[in-house]
N, C-alpha and C positions, 0 to 999 in steps of 0.2 A: 227166105224171109226178107232179105235185103231188097230183092227185086220187087216184092209186094209193097214194101214201104216206099220205094222209089216211084212205083206206078201211082200209089195213092197221093204222094206229094205232088207229082206232075200232072195229076188229073185236074183239068180245068173245066170240066162240064158242070153246068149250073143246075139248080133245081128247076123243075118244070112248074107250071101253074097248078097242076094237080097236087104236087107235093106241098106247095104253099097253101093250097086250099085245105089239105089234110092237117097241116100244122095249125092253121087258123081255127078249124073246127075243134081240134083238140084243146086249144087254149080257151075257146068259148065254153066248152064243157067244164073245164076246170074253174073258170070264172063263175059260171052259173052255180056250180057245186059249192063254191066258197061263199058267194054273196047272195045267192038266191034263196037260201033257207032263212025263214024268220025264226028268231030266237036262238040262232047259232052264236058261236063265240064272236064272230066278226060283227054280227048285228048288235049284240050286246055292247061290244066295245064302242061301236059308232054311236049308238043311242046314248051311252054315258058321256061320250065326248061332246056330242051336240047339246046335251042337257047342261053340261058345265059351261059351254059357250053361251047358251041362252041365259043362264043364271048370271053370268058376267055382264052380258049386254043389258039385262033387266036392272041389275044393280047400278050400272053406270048411268042410267037415264033418270 
């Protein structure tokens, strides 16, 4: 077990472009799932926030 940990700590090989591409694709799927749905909780939160900002701007003019 100690030799496994030592090899892991001393391993300096980096991620390849394919691995970075897979990470980016996974993050893109997550972002689309969260922000891409209309009527979801994030959409509702953002609409309420922008509505309050718009009301504040309208009342200031």
